C-alpha positions as CSV (number, residue, x, y, z in Angstrom):
1,M,13.1,-15.2,-12.1
2,T,10.0,-16.9,-11.9
3,K,6.5,-15.5,-12.1
4,T,4.8,-15.9,-8.5
5,K,1.0,-16.7,-8.6
6,K,-0.7,-13.3,-7.2
7,P,-3.6,-14.3,-4.9
8,W,-4.6,-10.9,-4.3
9,T,-3.8,-7.8,-6.4
10,M,-3.3,-4.1,-5.1
11,L,-5.7,-1.5,-6.1
12,G,-4.5,1.2,-8.2
13,A,-5.0,4.7,-7.1
14,T,-5.3,8.1,-9.1
15,N,-6.6,10.5,-5.9
16,K,-5.8,10.7,-2.3
17,N,-9.8,8.6,-1.4
18,E,-8.6,5.8,-3.5
19,A,-4.7,5.9,-2.3
20,I,-6.5,5.3,1.4
21,I,-8.6,2.5,0.1
22,S,-5.8,0.9,-1.7
23,I,-3.7,1.3,1.8
24,I,-6.6,-0.2,4.2
25,D,-7.1,-3.1,1.8
26,A,-3.2,-4.0,1.8
27,L,-3.3,-3.7,5.4
28,K,-6.2,-6.1,5.6
29,Q,-4.2,-8.6,3.3
30,N,-1.6,-8.6,6.0
31,R,0.9,-9.9,3.6
32,S,4.3,-10.9,4.8
33,W,5.7,-8.3,2.0
34,L,4.6,-5.4,4.3
35,S,7.4,-6.0,6.9
36,K,9.8,-4.3,4.4
37,C,8.0,-1.1,4.6
38,T,9.9,0.8,7.2
39,S,8.2,4.6,7.4
40,R,7.0,5.9,10.4
41,N,3.6,6.6,8.9
42,F,3.2,3.1,8.1
43,A,4.5,1.8,11.5
44,T,1.7,4.2,12.9
45,V,-1.0,2.9,10.5
46,Y,0.3,-0.7,10.8
47,N,-0.1,-0.8,14.6
48,M,-3.8,0.5,14.8
49,H,-6.0,-2.5,14.8
50,T,-9.3,-1.2,13.5
51,T,-9.9,0.1,10.3
52,A,-11.9,3.3,11.4
53,K,-8.8,3.9,13.4
54,R,-6.6,3.8,10.1
55,E,-9.2,5.5,7.9
56,N,-9.0,8.4,10.6
57,F,-5.6,8.6,10.5
58,L,-5.0,8.4,6.9
59,K,-7.5,11.1,6.2
60,I,-5.7,13.4,8.7
61,L,-2.3,12.9,6.6
62,S,-1.7,15.1,4.2
63,F,-1.7,14.3,0.3
64,D,2.2,14.2,-0.2
65,D,2.4,11.8,2.9
66,I,-0.5,9.6,1.6
67,V,1.4,9.3,-2.0
68,N,4.5,8.3,-0.2
69,L,2.4,6.0,2.0
70,Y,1.2,4.3,-1.2
71,R,4.0,4.5,-3.3
72,E,6.3,2.6,-0.3
73,I,3.3,-0.3,-0.1
74,K,3.2,-0.4,-3.9
75,K,6.9,-0.9,-4.4
76,Q,7.2,-3.6,-2.0
77,Y,4.1,-5.2,-3.6
78,D,5.7,-5.0,-7.0
79,D,9.1,-6.3,-5.6
80,H,7.4,-9.1,-4.2
81,Y,5.3,-10.5,-6.9
82,Y,7.5,-10.2,-10.1
83,T,5.5,-9.6,-13.2
84,D,6.2,-9.2,-16.7
85,T,4.3,-6.3,-17.5
86,L,6.0,-3.2,-18.2
87,D,3.8,-0.6,-16.8
88,R,4.7,-0.5,-12.8
89,S,3.4,3.1,-12.7
90,N,1.8,4.1,-9.3
91,K,-0.4,6.8,-11.1
92,F,0.9,9.4,-8.7
């Protein structure tokens, strides 16, 4: 498998606020690999067109919902950009 050049790097997260920032940043990038995310929470956030609405909705979600959404996006990011690193942990 060939290595794809990463023009953008997804932010890591160790708590809910960092995960929200990373999710919003990923949505702003509007990458094609985001189309593989299919959860209800992702669809809801993706269809909100302003950062303020997205941030407010994400703050209302439970910690577990944020973790699951972050992991879903991070998995698609990792699957799209093949890397040779062994550490692909989500930190959560």
